C-alpha positions, 0 to 999 in steps of 0.5 A: 521472444520480444516482450510488448512495450507499454506506453504510459502517458503523463501530465504535461505530454511526457511519455514513458515506455516500459515493458516491465510489471511494477510491484507495489506494496501498500501498507495500512500502518498500525502497531496492533495490526499492520495491513499489507497488500501487494499488487502488480501493475503492467501498463494500466492493468492491476493484478493481485499478488497477496494481502494480509495483516501483521498482528502484534501481541497486546501483551508485549511492550511497544518496542517489542511490537515495533520489532515484530513489525520491522521483522515482518515488513523485511520478510514481506519485502524480500518475499514479494520484491516490490519496487515501490511502497504506498503508505497511508498517511496519518490524518486524524486521531482523537487519541494522542497516545494511539497516534504516537504509537502508530507514528512510531510504527510508520517510522519503522515501516519507512526505515525498513522500506528505505533500507531495502531500497524502495521508493516511498509514497504516502497518501491520506485516507481521503486520497486513497478512497478518492483514487479507488472509488471516486469518492473520498468519503466512501465507506469501507464496504464500498471500497472493498467491493471496488477492490474485488472488482478491480483485482478480480477477487472471488470475495471482498478482501478481508480484514479491513486493514488488508483491504485498506493496504490494497487500496493504498497500493491501487491509489499509488498505481493510479497516481504514479504517472504524476510522479517523476521517475 
């Protein structure tokens, strides 16, 4: 049986034809909690696959926590087989120590993604909120309600880290036509 083809219109008048769902992994980075969200994109339709958080022990030193993130991200990538990953870019931190640890966690996530063959994309929190809600300064509650509607979920996605990761995935899904493949 033939599968349907979908047209994807790109800026500049180019058209790509594809008949395959794209799996996108969204990541909200941290070293205490890493949010992840997995969606599928077929044409211009989204579907929810999974979301959750990776939690590391506060009692452990940073290298141990980074290793936990490394192992968990590998497991998530191998379970859901995404083609692309969308990572929230660090934008502003008042606490320099926290910013450094989150940067190290982001580096681990990028390394794993690269080694597993994923295309890596990054977006600021403003860009993510803008893509999901139309307002780059939207509050978390508003973003979660929009995610619930977009993905047809029974409840708003929780915890916040997982919701932010789903939002990063949707941001990339909405933005991917502006990237050359």
